[in-house]
Backbone as a chain_set.jsonl record, in Angstrom:
{"seq": "XXXXXXXXXXXXXXXXXXXXXXXXXXXXXXXXXXXXXXXXXXXXXXXXXXXXXXXXXXXXXXXXXXXXXXXXXXXXXXXXXXXXXXXXXXXXXXXXXXXXXXXXXXXXXXXXXXXXXXXXXXXXXXXXXXXXXXXXXXXXXXXXXXXXXXXXXXXXXXXXXXXXXXXXXXXXXXXXXXXXXXXXXXXXXXXXXXXXXXXXXXXXXXXXXXXXXXXXXXXXXXXXXXXXXXXXXXXXX", "coords": {"N": [[184.441, 19.953, 39.039], [182.385, 21.709, 39.189], [180.125, 23.167, 36.623], [181.115, 25.678, 35.432], [181.023, 28.828, 33.755], [183.51, 29.421, 31.134], [183.979, 31.981, 30.796], [183.921, 33.262, 33.269], [186.137, 34.725, 35.619], [189.054, 33.654, 36.99], [190.128, 32.309, 39.805], [192.421, 30.979, 42.414], [191.811, 29.209, 45.165], [192.835, 28.777, 48.651], [192.595, 25.589, 50.429], [192.042, 24.481, 53.377], [190.533, 22.732, 54.99], [189.931, 23.668, 57.289], [187.387, 26.065, 58.926], [187.746, 28.52, 58.308], [188.905, 28.626, 55.828], [187.046, 27.578, 54.386], [185.114, 29.375, 54.441], [186.242, 31.644, 53.02], [186.68, 30.344, 50.414], [183.693, 30.032, 49.608], [183.115, 32.602, 49.577], [184.352, 33.573, 47.261], [183.244, 32.256, 45.441], [180.807, 33.382, 45.425], [181.651, 35.895, 44.961], [181.718, 35.69, 41.949], [183.699, 34.257, 40.79], [185.194, 31.531, 39.214], [186.286, 28.627, 40.8], [189.768, 27.452, 41.866], [190.499, 24.996, 43.8], [193.07, 24.729, 45.99], [194.974, 22.622, 47.99], [197.362, 22.082, 50.513], [199.32, 19.231, 51.123], [201.201, 19.045, 53.834], [202.607, 17.089, 55.508], [201.126, 17.295, 57.631], [200.084, 15.987, 60.871], [197.798, 15.031, 61.238], [195.507, 13.545, 58.952], [192.927, 14.011, 58.676], [192.35, 16.626, 58.316], [193.003, 16.741, 55.331], [190.895, 15.222, 54.285], [188.83, 16.575, 55.118], [188.953, 19.192, 53.604], [188.829, 18.063, 50.822], [186.234, 17.484, 51.037], [184.95, 20.186, 51.542], [185.749, 21.407, 49.226], [184.293, 20.045, 47.131], [181.675, 20.532, 47.969], [181.522, 23.088, 48.041], [181.55, 23.665, 45.255], [184.024, 23.853, 43.77], [185.861, 24.263, 40.638], [188.052, 22.39, 40.142], [190.228, 20.61, 42.688], [193.313, 20.671, 43.619], [196.097, 18.7, 45.149], [198.634, 19.353, 46.602], [201.927, 17.691, 47.616], [203.991, 19.011, 50.083], [206.847, 18.392, 52.185], [206.825, 19.436, 54.972], [207.249, 18.393, 57.451], [209.741, 17.328, 57.587], [211.225, 19.385, 58.355], [210.221, 19.96, 60.645], [209.736, 21.367, 64.257], [207.044, 22.137, 64.97], [203.934, 21.742, 66.655], [202.295, 20.78, 65.026], [203.215, 19.208, 62.945], [205.212, 17.72, 64.285], [206.452, 15.924, 67.114], [205.549, 17.655, 69.246], [204.226, 19.305, 72.261], [200.529, 20.102, 71.995], [199.169, 23.063, 72.752], [196.727, 23.234, 75.28], [193.552, 24.458, 76.939], [193.945, 26.89, 77.023], [193.757, 30.274, 78.238], [191.23, 32.802, 77.315], [192.406, 35.408, 77.061], [195.162, 34.492, 76.669], [195.415, 33.277, 74.299], [197.091, 34.064, 71.106], [198.768, 35.607, 72.367], [202.143, 35.606, 72.136], [203.945, 33.559, 69.944], [202.806, 30.092, 69.349], [203.141, 26.612, 70.038], [202.075, 25.368, 67.827], [202.259, 26.769, 65.772], [203.331, 26.466, 62.304], [206.538, 26.972, 60.885], [207.066, 29.646, 58.673], [204.82, 28.371, 56.811], [202.564, 29.716, 55.467], [203.856, 31.458, 53.703], [205.128, 29.368, 52.167], [202.658, 28.127, 51.218], [201.337, 30.364, 49.807], [203.562, 30.632, 47.99], [203.28, 28.259, 46.198], [200.619, 28.354, 45.361], [200.699, 30.582, 43.535], [202.255, 29.516, 41.522], [200.325, 27.65, 40.65], [198.21, 29.294, 40.022], [199.374, 30.739, 37.587], [199.177, 28.572, 36.13], [196.605, 27.789, 35.619], [195.429, 29.931, 34.579], [194.492, 32.065, 36.548], [193.511, 34.907, 37.879], [193.547, 35.744, 40.53], [193.855, 35.141, 43.983], [192.352, 33.456, 46.96], [192.478, 33.323, 50.468], [192.195, 32.228, 53.577], [193.105, 33.337, 55.807], [193.418, 35.194, 59.209], [193.463, 37.959, 61.26], [192.149, 38.889, 63.808], [190.577, 37.214, 65.543], [192.591, 34.832, 66.463], [195.56, 32.606, 66.479], [198.032, 33.882, 67.282], [199.8, 33.707, 65.27], [202.345, 34.834, 62.87], [202.26, 35.127, 60.337], [199.631, 35.288, 59.578], [198.894, 37.91, 59.072], [197.726, 41.296, 58.089], [200.321, 42.957, 57.36], [201.914, 40.874, 56.538], [200.345, 39.979, 54.444], [200.266, 41.95, 52.703], [203.065, 42.503, 51.943], [203.61, 39.894, 50.804], [202.053, 40.679, 48.49], [203.168, 42.354, 46.996], [205.632, 41.047, 46.312], [204.098, 38.808, 44.748], [203.511, 40.246, 42.589], [206.285, 40.936, 41.324], [207.304, 38.385, 40.856], [206.1, 36.829, 39.133], [205.175, 35.778, 35.674], [202.816, 36.919, 34.785], [202.514, 39.183, 36.262], [205.23, 40.537, 35.806], [205.648, 40.702, 33.107], [203.627, 41.006, 31.81], [202.081, 42.638, 32.985], [199.777, 42.375, 34.73], [199.295, 41.689, 37.37], [198.895, 39.17, 39.909], [196.11, 39.385, 42.11], [195.868, 39.168, 45.867], [193.499, 37.946, 48.077], [192.047, 38.533, 50.997], [189.452, 37.658, 52.455], [188.538, 37.449, 55.122], [190.289, 38.797, 56.979], [190.285, 40.652, 58.907], [187.985, 40.189, 60.179], [186.0, 39.011, 63.44], [185.793, 35.73, 64.708], [182.971, 35.282, 65.154], [181.872, 36.981, 63.452], [182.92, 35.85, 61.223], [181.442, 33.118, 61.295], [178.96, 33.864, 61.015], [179.091, 35.344, 58.518], [179.785, 32.762, 56.908], [177.539, 31.582, 57.417], [175.705, 32.754, 55.89], [176.636, 32.668, 53.334], [176.004, 30.203, 52.82], [177.782, 27.867, 54.016], [178.403, 24.639, 55.14], [179.198, 23.946, 58.097], [179.517, 21.534, 59.356], [180.98, 20.091, 57.248], [183.741, 20.956, 57.901], [187.049, 21.19, 59.561], [188.733, 21.926, 62.433], [190.222, 21.402, 64.732], [193.471, 20.854, 66.383], [194.355, 18.838, 67.713], [192.816, 16.223, 67.261], [190.731, 13.399, 68.409], [190.447, 9.703, 67.365], [187.49, 8.029, 67.157], [186.281, 4.961, 66.774], [185.569, 5.231, 63.665], [185.266, 7.693, 63.429], [186.221, 10.963, 63.663], [187.092, 13.123, 66.442], [186.825, 16.26, 67.642], [188.894, 18.192, 70.099], [187.996, 20.285, 71.58], [189.619, 21.745, 73.5], [192.023, 22.842, 72.572], [193.575, 25.65, 71.03], [192.364, 26.081, 68.583], [190.084, 24.951, 68.611], [188.681, 26.208, 70.788], [188.717, 28.891, 69.691], [186.786, 28.533, 67.806], [184.397, 27.671, 69.044], [183.924, 29.536, 70.535], [183.203, 31.469, 68.592], [180.931, 30.331, 67.545], [179.194, 30.43, 69.968], [179.016, 32.977, 70.015], [177.821, 34.027, 67.944], [175.347, 33.176, 68.403], [174.902, 30.663, 67.429], [175.122, 26.803, 66.96], [177.88, 24.978, 66.908], [178.401, 22.371, 64.827], [179.956, 20.052, 64.895], [181.414, 17.306, 65.846], [182.643, 16.727, 69.733], [185.133, 15.636, 71.813]], "CA": [[183.322, 19.527, 40.007], [181.151, 22.426, 38.821], [180.303, 23.513, 35.089], [181.036, 27.497, 35.347], [181.236, 29.284, 32.307], [184.603, 29.57, 30.718], [183.952, 33.51, 30.656], [184.109, 33.404, 34.454], [187.601, 34.982, 36.17], [189.231, 32.453, 37.567], [190.657, 32.22, 41.319], [192.917, 29.822, 43.065], [191.537, 29.32, 46.873], [193.678, 27.892, 49.491], [191.356, 25.239, 50.986], [192.737, 23.471, 54.263], [189.922, 21.958, 55.595], [189.088, 24.675, 58.356], [186.129, 26.999, 58.672], [188.082, 29.914, 57.738], [189.395, 28.655, 54.304], [185.615, 27.364, 53.598], [184.368, 30.767, 54.051], [186.961, 32.361, 51.913], [186.315, 29.907, 49.006], [182.358, 30.562, 49.366], [183.288, 34.082, 49.417], [185.102, 33.765, 46.085], [182.086, 31.879, 44.359], [179.788, 34.6, 45.624], [182.077, 37.193, 44.275], [181.658, 35.531, 40.509], [185.042, 33.286, 40.544], [185.311, 30.005, 39.0], [187.418, 28.292, 41.929], [190.492, 26.323, 41.882], [190.939, 24.836, 45.297], [194.368, 23.874, 46.369], [195.253, 21.867, 49.301], [198.866, 21.25, 50.526], [199.665, 18.178, 52.106], [202.313, 19.522, 54.257], [203.157, 16.703, 56.472], [200.551, 17.534, 59.146], [200.149, 14.704, 61.622], [196.143, 14.492, 61.338], [195.167, 13.324, 57.62], [191.457, 14.264, 58.619], [192.239, 17.982, 57.389], [192.864, 16.416, 54.275], [189.57, 14.706, 53.936], [187.83, 17.765, 55.246], [189.348, 19.78, 52.48], [188.096, 17.425, 49.952], [184.585, 17.672, 51.192], [184.901, 21.497, 51.317], [185.933, 21.734, 47.794], [183.573, 19.387, 46.582], [180.455, 21.011, 48.448], [181.129, 24.657, 47.679], [181.522, 23.87, 43.815], [185.401, 24.032, 43.165], [186.148, 23.489, 39.495], [188.771, 21.36, 40.622], [190.84, 20.581, 43.652], [194.868, 20.222, 43.422], [196.406, 18.385, 46.354], [200.151, 19.167, 46.383], [202.717, 17.496, 48.732], [205.527, 19.396, 50.643], [206.977, 17.758, 53.258], [207.529, 20.263, 56.12], [207.763, 17.437, 58.375], [211.032, 17.232, 57.575], [211.87, 20.548, 58.987], [209.708, 19.881, 62.129], [209.436, 22.617, 65.031], [205.659, 22.526, 65.107], [203.099, 20.716, 66.932], [201.123, 19.949, 64.039], [204.205, 18.319, 62.208], [206.567, 17.159, 65.095], [206.104, 15.395, 68.289], [205.452, 18.807, 70.467], [202.531, 19.212, 72.796], [199.45, 21.121, 71.285], [198.625, 23.684, 73.925], [195.351, 23.327, 75.763], [192.866, 25.146, 77.824], [194.434, 28.619, 77.513], [192.427, 31.479, 78.75], [191.008, 33.606, 75.913], [193.681, 36.312, 76.847], [196.545, 33.997, 76.431], [195.606, 32.918, 73.062], [197.273, 34.978, 70.584], [199.833, 36.212, 73.086], [203.117, 34.9, 71.294], [203.805, 32.248, 68.965], [202.258, 28.752, 69.869], [203.907, 25.517, 69.252], [201.04, 25.147, 66.416], [202.603, 27.512, 64.518], [204.135, 26.1, 61.299], [207.269, 27.839, 60.281], [206.835, 29.835, 57.103], [203.888, 27.823, 56.14], [201.69, 30.59, 54.686], [204.649, 31.614, 52.753], [205.586, 28.325, 51.341], [201.224, 27.737, 50.381], [201.323, 30.905, 48.783], [204.408, 30.318, 46.61], [202.635, 27.192, 45.39], [199.325, 29.049, 44.974], [201.204, 31.578, 42.747], [202.377, 29.031, 40.544], [199.016, 27.181, 40.362], [197.325, 30.35, 39.514], [199.835, 30.851, 36.527], [199.121, 27.455, 35.193], [195.602, 27.666, 35.329], [195.176, 31.333, 34.286], [193.913, 32.548, 37.426], [194.243, 36.385, 38.541], [193.319, 36.075, 42.239], [194.253, 33.957, 45.17], [191.923, 33.644, 47.966], [192.962, 32.519, 51.279], [191.32, 32.436, 54.798], [193.814, 34.221, 57.321], [192.35, 36.212, 60.155], [194.215, 38.287, 62.33], [191.414, 39.232, 64.853], [190.71, 35.899, 66.754], [193.766, 34.04, 65.743], [196.299, 32.096, 67.526], [199.209, 34.626, 66.905], [200.681, 33.486, 63.972], [202.814, 35.992, 62.292], [201.944, 34.867, 58.691], [198.221, 35.834, 59.326], [198.402, 39.6, 59.642], [197.677, 42.332, 57.065], [201.333, 43.347, 56.909], [202.325, 39.889, 55.631], [199.658, 39.862, 53.054], [200.911, 43.331, 51.907], [204.392, 42.045, 51.689], [203.466, 39.12, 49.836], [201.09, 40.967, 47.297], [204.573, 43.045, 46.144], [206.289, 39.78, 45.845], [203.473, 38.359, 43.751], [203.925, 41.189, 41.423], [207.531, 40.866, 41.049], [207.68, 36.978, 40.918], [205.121, 36.167, 38.069], [205.116, 36.26, 34.276], [201.652, 37.649, 34.684], [202.758, 40.556, 36.983], [206.177, 41.485, 35.408], [205.786, 40.741, 31.686], [202.211, 41.172, 31.14], [201.59, 44.006, 33.815], [198.565, 41.915, 35.082], [199.758, 41.07, 38.726], [197.728, 38.334, 40.785], [195.578, 40.058, 43.419], [195.708, 38.409, 46.928], [192.247, 38.358, 48.631], [191.988, 37.706, 52.25], [188.184, 38.651, 53.076], [188.454, 37.393, 56.651], [191.263, 39.13, 57.883], [189.69, 41.56, 59.906], [186.874, 39.563, 60.877], [186.07, 38.218, 64.441], [185.242, 34.5, 64.513], [181.52, 35.593, 65.314], [181.496, 37.385, 61.984], [183.157, 34.583, 59.943], [180.632, 32.128, 61.097], [177.823, 34.646, 60.517], [179.332, 35.343, 56.97], [179.764, 31.76, 56.264], [176.054, 30.869, 57.299], [175.03, 33.726, 54.945], [177.06, 31.874, 52.033], [175.383, 28.634, 52.864], [178.584, 26.817, 54.265], [178.177, 23.873, 55.778], [180.472, 23.961, 58.866], [179.838, 20.329, 59.284], [182.074, 19.496, 56.58], [185.227, 21.384, 58.038], [187.662, 20.507, 60.565], [189.428, 23.044, 62.98], [190.937, 20.858, 65.862], [194.606, 20.744, 66.579], [194.554, 17.375, 68.304], [191.483, 15.281, 67.15], [190.522, 12.037, 68.712], [189.476, 8.992, 66.629], [186.778, 7.115, 67.816], [185.9, 4.085, 65.751], [185.639, 5.834, 62.313], [184.877, 9.315, 63.413], [187.308, 12.011, 64.35], [186.414, 13.917, 67.274], [187.449, 17.489, 68.14], [189.09, 18.018, 71.269], [187.434, 21.031, 72.461], [190.323, 22.071, 74.427], [193.146, 23.569, 71.902], [193.38, 27.255, 70.545], [191.522, 26.224, 67.578], [188.595, 24.538, 69.136], [188.381, 27.4, 71.527], [188.215, 30.008, 69.322], [185.859, 28.079, 66.928], [183.354, 27.373, 69.944], [183.426, 31.085, 70.935], [182.507, 32.322, 67.649], [179.491, 29.968, 66.912], [178.557, 31.059, 70.678], [179.05, 34.832, 70.242], [177.168, 34.033, 66.839], [174.237, 32.345, 68.891], [174.353, 29.285, 66.582], [175.285, 25.75, 67.631], [178.677, 24.252, 66.35], [177.674, 21.432, 64.248], [181.135, 19.053, 65.056], [181.193, 16.278, 67.623], [183.497, 17.173, 70.416], [185.331, 14.448, 72.796]], "C": [[182.22, 20.171, 39.719], [181.316, 22.486, 37.18], [180.299, 24.858, 34.85], [181.648, 27.42, 33.887], [182.744, 29.589, 32.263], [184.823, 31.023, 30.951], [184.06, 34.025, 32.236], [185.412, 33.875, 35.169], [187.769, 33.805, 36.845], [190.376, 32.8, 38.895], [191.168, 30.898, 42.194], [192.624, 30.081, 44.769], [192.368, 28.442, 47.538], [192.743, 27.231, 50.303], [191.778, 23.942, 52.064], [191.772, 22.6, 54.711], [188.893, 22.577, 56.815], [188.068, 25.437, 57.783], [186.497, 28.096, 58.028], [188.328, 29.972, 56.18], [188.147, 28.337, 53.666], [184.984, 28.32, 53.357], [184.825, 31.554, 52.909], [186.62, 31.667, 50.548], [184.632, 30.122, 48.707], [182.425, 31.869, 48.942], [183.672, 34.394, 47.715], [184.062, 33.443, 45.071], [181.329, 32.69, 44.34], [180.246, 35.856, 44.859], [181.966, 36.886, 42.591], [182.895, 34.701, 39.925], [184.842, 31.909, 39.961], [186.734, 29.652, 39.921], [188.157, 27.188, 41.649], [190.928, 26.114, 43.07], [192.457, 24.149, 45.28], [194.533, 23.762, 47.634], [196.879, 21.614, 49.379], [198.809, 20.303, 51.834], [200.853, 18.41, 52.749], [203.217, 18.335, 55.353], [202.348, 16.746, 57.916], [200.102, 15.993, 59.682], [198.487, 14.258, 61.505], [195.747, 14.596, 59.618], [193.594, 13.725, 57.474], [191.138, 15.529, 57.869], [192.142, 17.727, 56.037], [191.604, 16.028, 53.518], [188.395, 16.058, 54.296], [187.983, 18.684, 53.931], [188.727, 19.517, 51.05], [186.962, 17.752, 49.858], [183.97, 18.951, 51.04], [184.654, 21.645, 49.893], [184.915, 21.113, 46.805], [181.883, 19.925, 46.683], [180.3, 22.526, 47.965], [181.637, 24.89, 46.096], [182.945, 24.502, 43.283], [185.625, 23.37, 41.614], [186.898, 22.099, 39.628], [189.603, 21.466, 41.943], [192.204, 19.957, 43.316], [195.331, 19.988, 44.934], [197.88, 18.252, 45.97], [200.906, 18.949, 47.724], [204.023, 18.584, 49.103], [205.706, 19.081, 51.824], [207.641, 18.746, 54.398], [207.693, 19.467, 57.422], [209.045, 17.221, 58.597], [211.876, 18.068, 58.233], [211.362, 20.425, 60.748], [209.327, 21.327, 63.013], [208.107, 23.415, 65.121], [204.992, 21.3, 65.653], [202.289, 19.838, 66.046], [202.027, 19.024, 63.172], [204.986, 17.37, 62.97], [205.791, 16.672, 66.461], [206.226, 16.533, 69.548], [204.132, 18.729, 70.893], [201.679, 20.17, 71.974], [199.084, 21.957, 72.665], [197.176, 23.508, 74.163], [194.786, 24.029, 76.58], [193.336, 26.427, 78.511], [193.308, 29.29, 77.316], [192.548, 32.247, 77.394], [192.046, 34.904, 75.946], [194.91, 35.912, 76.49], [196.966, 33.477, 74.982], [195.947, 34.16, 72.066], [198.126, 35.863, 70.943], [201.134, 35.314, 72.805], [202.838, 34.167, 70.595], [203.52, 31.077, 69.752], [203.28, 28.017, 69.124], [203.121, 25.139, 68.086], [201.539, 25.883, 65.409], [203.533, 26.681, 63.65], [205.254, 26.938, 60.428], [207.243, 28.24, 58.914], [205.709, 29.147, 56.13], [202.901, 28.741, 55.362], [202.517, 31.239, 53.464], [204.863, 30.401, 51.565], [203.807, 27.977, 50.734], [201.026, 28.893, 49.684], [202.305, 31.19, 47.548], [203.73, 29.323, 45.737], [201.432, 27.927, 44.969], [199.659, 30.227, 43.484], [201.214, 30.788, 41.435], [201.303, 28.268, 39.878], [198.073, 27.985, 39.538], [197.758, 30.745, 38.161], [199.358, 29.777, 35.579], [197.614, 27.579, 34.438], [194.778, 29.212, 34.665], [194.365, 31.972, 35.364], [194.412, 34.04, 37.81], [193.939, 36.766, 39.807], [193.54, 34.764, 42.967], [193.524, 34.574, 46.228], [192.432, 33.088, 49.221], [192.173, 33.137, 52.651], [191.778, 33.098, 56.184], [192.864, 35.152, 57.792], [193.17, 36.561, 61.041], [193.575, 39.089, 63.535], [191.43, 38.065, 66.016], [191.461, 34.813, 65.76], [194.554, 33.769, 66.681], [198.025, 32.563, 67.622], [200.205, 34.111, 66.112], [201.101, 34.535, 63.038], [202.583, 36.068, 60.817], [200.427, 34.976, 58.527], [197.676, 37.177, 59.556], [198.416, 40.253, 58.514], [199.163, 42.776, 56.487], [202.036, 42.189, 56.093], [201.877, 39.939, 54.206], [200.138, 40.925, 52.277], [202.202, 43.045, 51.421], [204.289, 41.276, 50.579], [202.719, 39.526, 48.292], [202.307, 41.71, 46.376], [205.172, 41.828, 45.577], [205.673, 39.156, 44.606], [203.505, 39.225, 42.288], [205.316, 41.275, 40.523], [207.922, 39.509, 40.399], [207.022, 36.063, 39.842], [205.391, 36.799, 36.725], [203.949, 37.354, 34.143], [201.936, 39.352, 35.291], [203.997, 41.187, 36.087], [206.472, 41.459, 34.089], [204.591, 41.421, 31.066], [201.499, 42.427, 31.798], [200.186, 43.444, 34.415], [198.805, 41.057, 36.419], [198.468, 40.036, 39.463], [197.303, 39.025, 41.841], [195.325, 39.037, 44.754], [194.606, 38.903, 47.784], [191.89, 37.763, 49.803], [190.665, 38.335, 52.956], [187.98, 38.359, 54.443], [189.222, 38.067, 57.58], [191.179, 40.067, 58.916], [188.329, 41.149, 60.437], [186.987, 38.821, 62.251], [185.5, 36.819, 64.037], [183.713, 34.574, 64.579], [181.34, 35.948, 63.589], [181.789, 36.375, 60.973], [181.967, 33.684, 60.044], [179.212, 32.708, 60.724], [177.853, 34.718, 59.037], [178.984, 33.947, 56.331], [178.124, 31.076, 56.231], [175.35, 31.742, 55.826], [175.366, 33.105, 53.423], [176.913, 30.556, 51.87], [176.723, 27.35, 52.832], [178.118, 25.978, 55.007], [179.216, 23.612, 56.767], [180.553, 22.551, 59.282], [180.981, 19.577, 58.986], [183.496, 19.772, 57.086], [185.864, 20.802, 59.483], [188.48, 21.939, 61.159], [190.375, 22.373, 64.157], [192.259, 20.561, 65.599], [194.988, 19.408, 66.981], [193.2, 16.544, 68.436], [191.84, 13.824, 67.706], [189.841, 10.869, 67.578], [188.675, 8.093, 67.601], [185.966, 6.317, 66.983], [186.129, 4.681, 64.401], [185.389, 7.122, 62.378], [186.05, 9.943, 64.16], [186.55, 12.912, 64.937], [186.984, 15.479, 67.612], [187.729, 17.289, 69.658], [188.594, 19.053, 72.299], [188.445, 21.788, 73.282], [191.734, 22.981, 73.809], [192.558, 25.052, 71.459], [192.331, 27.181, 69.722], [190.132, 25.934, 68.059], [187.851, 25.621, 70.038], [187.634, 28.545, 71.077], [186.903, 29.776, 68.359], [184.812, 28.128, 67.729], [182.983, 28.934, 70.298], [182.639, 31.511, 69.88], [181.259, 31.638, 67.315], [178.722, 30.618, 68.405], [178.055, 32.668, 70.622], [178.02, 35.115, 69.037], [175.44, 33.587, 67.171], [173.922, 31.105, 67.909], [175.318, 28.163, 67.582], [176.543, 25.153, 66.765], [178.018, 22.628, 65.836], [178.754, 19.936, 64.511], [180.714, 18.34, 66.554], [182.775, 16.789, 68.467], [183.775, 15.824, 71.444], [184.733, 15.064, 74.135]], "O": [[181.125, 19.624, 39.849], [182.273, 22.036, 36.55], [179.474, 25.285, 34.043], [182.297, 26.623, 33.211], [183.264, 30.002, 33.299], [185.954, 31.317, 31.337], [184.289, 35.222, 32.404], [185.971, 32.795, 35.361], [186.871, 33.056, 37.228], [191.349, 33.54, 38.746], [190.425, 29.989, 42.563], [193.138, 30.973, 45.445], [192.632, 27.354, 47.025], [191.99, 27.95, 50.959], [191.837, 22.757, 51.735], [192.222, 21.465, 54.868], [187.758, 22.268, 57.176], [187.814, 25.544, 56.584], [185.741, 28.665, 57.242], [188.091, 30.922, 55.434], [187.991, 28.702, 52.501], [184.303, 28.434, 52.338], [184.106, 32.035, 52.033], [186.292, 32.381, 49.6], [184.318, 30.379, 47.545], [181.794, 32.237, 47.951], [183.251, 35.377, 47.106], [183.913, 34.103, 44.042], [180.921, 32.99, 43.218], [179.509, 36.655, 44.28], [182.133, 37.881, 41.884], [183.031, 34.522, 38.714], [184.077, 31.207, 40.622], [187.845, 30.171, 39.822], [187.659, 26.125, 41.279], [191.728, 26.917, 43.551], [192.802, 23.183, 44.6], [194.283, 24.683, 48.411], [197.529, 21.063, 48.49], [198.448, 20.485, 52.996], [201.789, 17.89, 52.142], [204.278, 18.646, 55.895], [202.775, 16.36, 59.004], [199.841, 15.045, 58.941], [198.136, 13.098, 61.722], [195.711, 15.706, 59.089], [193.049, 13.768, 56.371], [190.193, 15.705, 57.1], [191.295, 18.359, 55.407], [191.316, 16.414, 52.385], [187.342, 16.297, 53.705], [186.97, 18.833, 53.249], [188.258, 20.37, 50.296], [186.496, 18.264, 48.84], [182.836, 19.093, 50.584], [183.564, 21.951, 49.411], [184.725, 21.664, 45.721], [181.048, 19.789, 45.788], [179.253, 23.058, 47.596], [182.04, 25.981, 45.692], [182.995, 25.467, 42.521], [185.571, 22.155, 41.425], [186.459, 20.994, 39.306], [189.662, 22.63, 42.34], [192.259, 18.845, 42.791], [195.076, 20.798, 45.826], [198.339, 17.365, 45.25], [200.735, 19.65, 48.721], [204.907, 18.828, 48.282], [204.855, 19.391, 52.658], [208.851, 18.764, 54.625], [208.275, 19.968, 58.384], [209.479, 16.941, 59.714], [212.993, 17.756, 58.648], [212.006, 20.733, 61.751], [208.707, 22.246, 62.479], [207.918, 24.623, 65.261], [205.269, 20.144, 65.332], [201.809, 18.713, 66.183], [201.478, 18.035, 62.687], [205.406, 16.332, 62.46], [204.657, 17.051, 66.754], [206.855, 16.332, 70.587], [203.156, 18.294, 70.281], [202.25, 21.017, 71.288], [198.7, 21.298, 73.631], [196.417, 23.644, 73.203], [195.653, 24.497, 77.317], [193.28, 26.89, 79.651], [192.307, 29.115, 76.622], [193.51, 32.335, 76.63], [192.455, 35.361, 74.879], [195.742, 36.704, 76.048], [198.089, 33.285, 74.514], [195.246, 35.17, 72.123], [198.405, 36.823, 70.225], [201.106, 34.2, 73.33], [201.661, 33.881, 70.378], [204.005, 31.045, 70.883], [203.984, 28.335, 68.166], [203.748, 24.454, 67.278], [201.268, 25.649, 64.231], [204.514, 26.185, 64.204], [204.914, 27.51, 59.393], [207.368, 27.413, 58.011], [205.69, 29.329, 54.913], [202.421, 28.143, 54.399], [201.966, 31.512, 52.398], [204.765, 30.559, 50.348], [203.82, 27.492, 49.603], [200.406, 28.628, 48.654], [202.031, 31.751, 46.487], [203.624, 29.582, 44.538], [201.464, 28.037, 43.743], [198.826, 30.519, 42.626], [200.525, 31.084, 40.459], [201.296, 28.194, 38.65], [197.345, 27.57, 38.636], [196.862, 31.106, 37.398], [199.158, 30.018, 34.388], [197.385, 27.515, 33.23], [193.582, 29.285, 34.384], [193.356, 32.511, 34.908], [195.601, 34.281, 38.016], [194.027, 37.929, 40.203], [193.407, 33.615, 42.546], [193.702, 35.742, 46.575], [193.007, 32.036, 48.944], [191.674, 34.259, 52.729], [191.153, 33.315, 57.222], [191.924, 35.72, 57.234], [193.715, 35.686, 61.714], [194.273, 39.849, 64.205], [192.089, 38.032, 67.055], [191.092, 34.219, 64.747], [194.512, 34.424, 67.722], [198.972, 31.839, 67.928], [201.402, 34.146, 66.397], [200.226, 35.13, 62.411], [202.747, 37.121, 60.201], [199.946, 34.772, 57.412], [196.589, 37.552, 59.995], [199.231, 39.793, 57.715], [199.271, 42.955, 55.274], [202.676, 42.471, 55.08], [202.543, 39.946, 53.17], [200.419, 40.697, 51.101], [202.404, 43.442, 50.274], [204.708, 41.663, 49.487], [202.804, 38.87, 47.253], [202.313, 41.6, 45.15], [205.174, 41.661, 44.357], [206.336, 38.941, 43.592], [203.518, 38.755, 41.15], [205.392, 41.598, 39.337], [208.764, 39.478, 39.502], [207.287, 34.874, 39.669], [205.733, 37.969, 36.555], [204.076, 38.423, 33.545], [201.583, 40.407, 34.765], [203.81, 42.317, 35.635], [207.459, 42.091, 33.713], [204.569, 42.177, 30.095], [200.581, 43.072, 31.291], [199.379, 44.36, 34.569], [198.518, 39.862, 36.472], [197.269, 40.317, 39.439], [198.187, 39.341, 42.637], [194.541, 38.104, 44.582], [194.625, 40.054, 48.222], [191.453, 36.612, 49.808], [190.695, 39.244, 53.785], [187.164, 39.083, 55.013], [188.99, 38.027, 58.788], [192.073, 40.189, 59.754], [187.676, 41.923, 61.138], [187.93, 38.04, 62.375], [184.756, 36.765, 63.058], [183.181, 33.711, 63.882], [180.777, 35.251, 62.744], [181.044, 36.093, 60.036], [181.403, 33.411, 58.985], [178.394, 31.988, 60.152], [176.934, 34.296, 58.336], [178.137, 33.836, 55.445], [177.635, 30.341, 55.372], [174.626, 31.244, 54.964], [174.536, 33.064, 52.515], [177.481, 29.844, 51.042], [176.793, 26.36, 52.103], [177.248, 26.425, 55.754], [180.209, 23.026, 56.335], [181.686, 22.204, 59.614], [181.702, 18.846, 59.666], [184.401, 18.99, 56.794], [185.251, 20.118, 60.302], [188.78, 22.868, 60.41], [191.376, 23.034, 64.431], [192.423, 19.958, 64.538], [196.012, 18.917, 66.506], [192.641, 16.27, 69.498], [192.899, 13.223, 67.528], [188.797, 11.159, 66.993], [189.127, 7.553, 68.611], [184.985, 6.832, 66.448], [187.293, 4.47, 64.059], [185.281, 7.739, 61.319], [186.669, 9.441, 65.098], [185.596, 13.482, 64.408], [188.15, 15.298, 67.96], [187.098, 16.516, 70.379], [188.673, 18.898, 73.517], [187.876, 22.698, 73.886], [192.383, 23.705, 74.564], [191.396, 25.452, 71.541], [191.382, 27.953, 69.865], [189.179, 26.689, 67.864], [186.639, 25.835, 69.993], [186.613, 29.081, 71.507], [186.092, 30.681, 68.164], [183.926, 28.766, 67.16], [181.833, 29.374, 70.302], [181.492, 31.908, 70.087], [180.419, 32.347, 66.761], [177.71, 31.289, 68.2], [177.067, 33.264, 71.052], [177.411, 36.184, 69.004], [174.526, 33.667, 66.351], [172.783, 30.688, 67.701], [175.994, 28.46, 68.567], [176.126, 24.755, 65.677], [177.264, 21.94, 66.524], [178.267, 18.825, 64.302], [180.14, 18.587, 67.615], [183.791, 17.135, 67.864], [182.856, 15.096, 71.817], [184.716, 14.395, 75.168]]}, "num_chains": 1, "name": "protein.A"}
C-alpha cells in the first residue's frame, strides 16, 4: 500500500475498523514503523467493521493488510457473534461496571496470538493494538495487566524471543488515555474518523450503515468527541 523504505523497522498493527485501532496504527506510522495491518474476521455480525478496517489500513499507509478468518461465532457467548441483545442507553456510570454481553470471550488473546505469528512471518519487532483501560466497556482483556502478561508469553512463545533474544514488543499507546485524548491524538496524527466504525448495532439504510448512537461504543465515542470540542463525522440513526 505504501512504498516505505525497507530500512524501517516493521510493526504489525491490529486494525479492527474502530477509532482506537486507527489511532494506534497512525501512532505506529508516526513512530517510524513500516506497518502491516492485521484484521481478524472472527464471525462478527456486522461486516461493515471489515470494510472500515480496509479503509483505515489504506488511508493510513499500511504496507499491506492481512485478513485472517477465525470463527468465534462457533463458540457464541457474545452479542457481537451471537443472537444476544446489545446493551443500549446505559448511563455513563454503568458502562465499565461488570462485563457486558458485547464482550467476545478471549478475543484479544486470540487476536494477539495471530499477530505474533504474522509478526514473525514479516519480520516485525513490534505489535501495536488500540486497547484502552480508561473509557472502555469493562472488557478484562483491555487492561494493562493483560498486556503485561501477554508480553511475557510473547517472549517465551516465539523464535525471535526464545532463540534470538529479540522478543516482540507489544505497544498499546492508548491504554491509559481517555476517549477525549484519543480523539485529540487522532486529529493530531491526521486520522480521518469518518472512515472508522464503532457501533455494536448499526442499521443499514439503503447502502449506508448508520450508527445506533445508543450502545456503549457509540456513547463512549460521542462523549469523546464532545469532550474534545469536536463533531463526530459519522452518521447516526
